[in-house]
N, C-alpha and C positions, 0 to 999 in steps of 0.2 A: 939387517936392521935389528938393533937391540930392542928389548922390551920398553926401555925408557924412551927411545926414539919413536917407537910405535905409539906410545901413549901421548907423547907431545904432539905428534901429527894428528892424532884423533881429536884432541882438544882444539887444535888449530882449525880443523875442518868444521867442527860443530859450533864453536863459540866465536862470533865476530869480534868480541872484545879481546879475546886472546890474539886474534890477528892484528888488532890495533896495537896491543902491547908489544908484539913482535916488531911492529914498525917503530914504536918508541925505542925499543932496543937498538934499532938502527938509526937513532937520533932524529926521528921524524917529529918535530915539535907540534905540527898540526894534529897528529894522531894523539899525542898526549893531551892536547887541549880538548879533543873530542871525548876522551875518557873522563877528564875532569868534569866537563859539562854534563856528561851522562850520569855520573855517580856522586857529584858533590852534594846535591840536595838530600839524596838518600843517606849518605854517610853522615852528614851533619844531623839529620833527624835522629838516627840511632845514637850518635854520640851525645846529643842533647838530652836524651832520655837517661843516659848513663851518668852524665855530669850535672844535670839540672841547670845548666847555664848555656845560653846561646853563644856568648862570646868564647867561652871555653871550648865548646863543641867546634866552633869554626877554627880556632887555633889548632885543635887536635886533628881536624880534617886536613889542614894544611901540612901538619907533621906527617900524616899518612901519605899524602901525595908526594911530599919531599922524599920520604923513604923509598917510595916506588921509583921515583925518578933516579935517585942515587944508585939503586940496585938494578937498574934497567939492563946493564951489560951482562948481568949474571942470570937474567930471567930465562927460565926453561918452563914451558907449560906443564904443570902437573895436576891441574884442577881447573875448574871454571875460573875465569878472571874474577868474578864477584866473590867467590870463595876465598881466593888468595887475598883480595883487597880487604875483606872483613877479618881475615886472620891477622893481618897487620893492624887493622883498627882495634881488634880485641887486645892485642899486645900493647899498643899505644895507650889505650884507655886504662888498662890494668897498671901500667907503669905510672901514669898520671895519678891514679887513685892512691897508689902506694906513696908517691911523693907528697901528695896532699896530707895523707895520714901522718907522715913523718913530720911535716911542717906544723901540723896541729899539735902533735905531742910536744914539740919544742917551744912553740910560740903562743899557744892559745890557752888562756885560763878560763874555764867555763864560768859564766855568770848567768843570773836569772834572765830568761828571755833569749838566750842564745839559740841559734838555729839548730834544729834537731838532727841535721845531717846534710851531706852534700847534695842529696837528691830531693830535698824536701819541697823544692819549687819546680820540679820537673813537669813541664807541660805534657799532657797526654791526650790532646785533642784527637789525634789519629787513632789511638788505642780505644778511646771511648766510642768512636764511630765504627770501629772494625767489627766484623761478624765474629764475635768471640764466644767460644764454648765455655769460657770461664764465668760469664754473667748469668745469674739466676733469671727466672722468667719475669719477675716483677719489673714494670716499666719505671724508669727514673727520668726526670727531665735532664736535658743535655748537660747543664752546668753541674748538677748533682752527680750525674754519672761520671763526668770527667774527674771530679774531685775524689770520688770514692775509688775509682779504678787507679788513679794516680797514687793514692796512699796505699792501696793494696799492693801495687807493683813495687813500691818502695820497701815493703816488708820482706821482699825476696832477697836472698844473697846475690852477690855479683854475678856468679855463674848462671844461676837460674834466670836472672833478669836478662842477661845477654842472650841466652838460649831462646827465651820468649820473644825478644825483639827480633832475632834472626828468623824465627819461625813465623811470627805474625806480620812483620813489616817486609821482610825479604822473601818470604815464602820458601825458605830453604828446607830441603829434606833432612832426615836424621843424618844421612851420610855426609851431606854438605856441612851441616852444623858440627858434626864430629871432626871433620877436617879443619874447620875454622877454629875450633876450640881445643884441638889436640886431645880428643877423647874418642872412645869407641862409640859406634852407633847405639849399642845397648846402654852405655852410660848416658848418652843424650836422651834416650827414651826414658830412662829413670829420672833424669834431671827435670825433664818437662812434666813428667807425671807428678813429681813432688811439687813443682811450681803450680800445676793445676790444683792440686790438693790444698796448697797453702792459700792460693787466691780464692778458692771456693770457700774455705773456712772463714777468711776475713770478710768476704763479701756477704756471706750468709749471716755472719754475726751482725753486720750493719742492717741488713734487710729485715732480720727477725727481731733484733733487740735494740737497733739504733746505735750500735757500738761502732764508732768511726775507726777505721784502721789507723794505727799509731803513726805509720809513715816512717818509722826508723828502720835503718838497715839491719837485716839479720846477719848473724855470723855465718861465715862460709862453712859448709858441711863437707868435711874431708872425705866422708864415706861415699859421697856422690862421685868425687873425682876418682876414687879408687875402683869404682864399679867398672867392670869390663865385660 
């Protein structure tokens, strides 16, 4: 038995979703339906926070499942199923974001009152209610907390935002996030540390001075991606 075969068998034994995906590989439609039902809501939630639109998130989720189904015959377990699925989701979301940016460059002339960014309307009800180490101790009412956390999250660059969502919503470890985002665990640790610092700064500015986070997307930091 090769190392690859041993690893695949290990994931098959430990992860029931891997076993379902192996049934999908054998053209079991019922197994694919089970996986969709199990992950669709979670996937749409993460994608909605990345795109700011429910309809766009649902379309992207369908694209993710379509890619999974089309690649089923080539599937070999190399990680938890959820890690593999969100790796595909990360790629799909990144491609969609780049396509939107190109369309805006070609077709949109900014005018007064234009929306400030693709994520400016992203709902963050779950983030507001999560037990977050990012929030200072002062108590905010639910609506105020939701708006402040929403805008704070929008100040993060795309990679920081995805890492926070995978960490907070999916409960992924550094290693699992690293596999999902094609980074080293140390780079993920650095990415989340920077995200925590950025969120803390904007939230403290609001709590101490009443400065509402701008909610505009930050530029990607290439040094984070190079960290290993």
